N, C-alpha and C positions, 0 to 999 in steps of 0.2 A: 333715840334713847329704846330702852328694855325691855321689851312688853313684860305688862306681867307674869305669863307665862313666864316667858326668859328667867325675870327674878331668882323666880320661885321654883324650875327648873334647877337651878346656880343652886341653891339651899338644896336645896335634895341632895344633888352630886354631890355635893359637900359631906352630907353623912353619909353620903353610899360611902363616898370613902372611909369615914369611921365607922359604917357595918363592916365593912369590907377588913379592913385595920386587923379591926378587933374581935372577927369573927360571931359574929351576933346579931340574928336580924328578928326581928319581934314579926309578929304579921300586923301590928300598926304602920310599922317602918315600910311592909313590898308595900300594904296598903294605899301608904304616899306616896314610894317608888313610881306603882302603877297611875293611880293619879295624877300625878303631873304628866307619865307617857301619854295618856290619855288625852290632859290639859293641850300637850305639845301636837298632837295628832290631829287631832280639833282645829287648834291655830291653823296649822300648815290649810288644810282645807278650806278654811277662811279665805288663806289668802290665795289658795288657787280656782277657787267662784272669783274672788275678787278681781285674781289677775287673767278669767278664764271672757267675766262677762266684758272685762277692758279692753280688751282683743277685740272680741269680737263688734264694741261699737266702732272702735277701727276700722276695722272694716268693713264695716257699714259706711262709715264713712266715706272711708272709700274706693269704694262704690259707689258713691252716689253722685 
């Protein structure tokens, strides 16, 4: 199942294609693109922290 961030990013990318094709970009459009990008970065950080946490737990269990 796709995350909310993935769904939003897909919608923004579809809009971005139209923006590029029509050669216009408003400040509001740019803000949407930036906001979606930051959400993706935050999600990546969340996934990385989770992965590292599980990795550390596994290493601790393995060493016991």
